[in-house]
N, C-alpha and C positions, 0 to 999 in steps of 0.2 A: 803554984802555977803548973799546969799540966804540960807535958812535953810530947803528947801524942794526940792524934785525932782519930775518931772512929769514922771511917768512910763506909757508907752503905749505898749500894747501887741497886736500883730496882727497875724492872721493865714491866709492862702490863702482864707479861707471862710469868715472871718469877723474880725472886730475890737473887740477883746475880753475884753479889759480892758483899761481904762484910769483913773489914780488915782494920787493924790498928796501924797507923802510919804517922810519921813525923810531919808530912806535908802532902798536899794535893794540888795539882794544876788542872783546872776545869776549862774546857773550851767554851767560854761564854759567847753569847751572840754578838757582843761588842769587842771581843778579843779574849785572850787567855787571862784567867784569874788564878793567882796563886793564893793558897790558903795555908796558914800556919796555926798552931795552937793559939787560943785566945783571940782569934779573928773576930771582928765585929760581926754581929748578926746580919744576915742578908738573905734575900731571895732573888734569883736571877734566872733568865732564860739561858739555855745552852744551845749551841749550834752543832752541826756535824763537825767533829774534830777528835783530837786525841786527848783522852783522860790520862793523866800521869800521877803516879803515887809511888811510894817506897814500901817494899815488903821484904823483910829479912835482909835488909841492906842492899837490895837490888831495885833498880828503877823498873817499874812495871807500866805497861801502856795498854790501852784498849781504845778501839774506835767506838765512839758514842754518837748517836744520831738524835738530835732534837729532844727538848724536854725542859726540865727545871732543876735548879740546884738550890738547896737551902743550907745555910751555915748557921748553926745555933749552938753556942757554947763550944765544945770541942767535938761536935758531931756535924758531919757533912753528909747530907742526904741528896742523892742524885736520882732523879726520876727521868728515865730516857725511853724514847720509843724503841730503841734497839741498842744493844751493846755487843761488840764483837772483839774477842781477843785474837791477837795476831796468829797464834798457832791454829786457830779454827777458820782462818780466812783462806779461801782458794784464790791465790794471787792471779792465776790465769783468768778466772771468771771475773775478777774485779777489773783486770785490764780490758777484757772484752766489753764489760759494762761501760767502762770509760770510753772506748772507741765508739760504741753504739750511741751513747749520749752526745758525744762530740759530733757525730754524723747527723743526728737529729737536730742539734742546735744550728749547725751550719747549712743543712740541706732544707730547712723549712721555707716554703714559698707560698703558703696559704694566706688567708686574710690576716691583717695586722693584729686584731684583737685575739684571734685564735692563736696566732703565732706567739704573742706575748705570754699567753696562758701556758701553751705547750713549752715555751722556752723556760719558764720558771720551773716546770716539772722536770725538764731534762737537765737544767742547771743543778737542781737538787740531786738528781741521780748521778750526775757527773761528780759532784762534791762527795757523795757517799762512796763512789768508786775510788776516788783519789785517797780519801781517808782510810779506806780498807787496805789499799796498797801500802800506804805509809805504815799502818799498824802491822801489816804482815812482814815488813822488813825489820822490825824492831826486836 
């Protein structure tokens, strides 16, 4: 029985990370998903949230935004639209993005159908901004 997982994280632009780790926590669309070695095979969607794993005895975190995760054997493959590590996140920019998204969500007065469509867009922007801020504090 293996005691490690291989975590591989890819975006459309690049292979972001490949690491051996004893555990992974994935921000699934239906909630967090913890993965340990010998986990049952699965494929799931991921939401905007914090990916967590251990590397060299230290908890590591990254903001991931939308995509899919596959667990097969002791291999976890995460395909995300975007991945951001806390040290690379401009916290002030993320806070400004949060403020703008909140203003757009609360200030919308157009037609209902257009409002719902725009609200979904700004809710996604708001969620990304909050996840970025969370990742930048870790």
